[in-house]
C-alpha angles and dihedrals in degrees: 000000000000091000091050090051091052089049091053092047092052093045090051091047094050104038099068094064095029091056091040085089089066132063108235092173091072110067092195093055094082109110111108128182112206115197116199138190088215134006088234087079088067088067100034091052098035095124091061093045090046091053090055092047091050088056091055103264117143109220126202115190122209136163109253092237095047105138092217101055123114140154096221140041122190089349094306124111114242095200140042096207139021127211117197108201091157106097096163099049112125096186132012121231126238118010097330119115139138093281094051092049092050089049089049090057093041087056091060101266128134132247139192119193122191113185126179142186089291093051111156126225087251094059091043090053093052090050091050090053087057094052100265128115119197118210107284090221103092090202095053127110132175108268125190122177091186109038099040126130115261089228089066095105100166093076099233092104095219093131099086129194102207128184101161096120125170111263098236127123088192091065104028100026128243095275109093121222108233139176122199122228124217097274098041100270113144122232133176110261110244125224125224116241131177121167143059128334129225141197130221123247104243089211091064109077093181098066123081140171117258098175119024133190119248123262089259096056127103138174118242145119105289091206096057136062115249112260094176139012113288116252093221116050142159126342091345086078111092119207096182126016134178137201125208103194123208089248089057093254111144128212129186122191131186136165095222125076087178088065087079097042128117089234093060094041091053098042122105109239125216120165117218111267094019128107091205115107 
């Protein structure tokens, strides 16, 4: 029962800004194309997909390199939203490419991008078009020796328990996500993150951080000693960012595909130095 409660807390914490990229107010805006690196993701991330289905979204799953995929047919868009859970794809199949995805968003449609440590140049380019720049070091991950999850037993402190959410009821809703400590004190429920960090393009005024790293975080190769100061450090590192375009299109970008996984949703979360579980 306790594990189920933790799962529900994490789902509730994540879904407001995950689903921010969609438009639940429009009942016809429900067709979602989900592009995957591997069909195994459909099972390993089934809780997230199930939450979307329960809210009325119609999901169509395709491999990212499927030669028959496309966003349009006879000049009409087939989908209202696109989910890219294919961080390692080097080239999309069919008629999908960077230009067609940018045009998709420019036409008022929604997009979710989940990168990872194996993020391809293609996925990085799409993120850049949306105002987000992932760490150029392909070996880098977000490391935090203060705000890491206690369950991170390998010592590299790349499994982060983050609770630095944007203070915005418009994005996250007015209901606060809370976890109770042993003696009744109330704490913000943290979210597990493991992956790559990104920065926001200052020239893009439409993109903003929803979940930030802590002041003690930095982006580097966890397997190597630092030979120079990291480029991305502290709260300037974004873990999850969103874009609200002027045409009402919504984009959400994160550097962690695991963020959406059943394993993370079901995991108990305890930040280092905290008694809250």
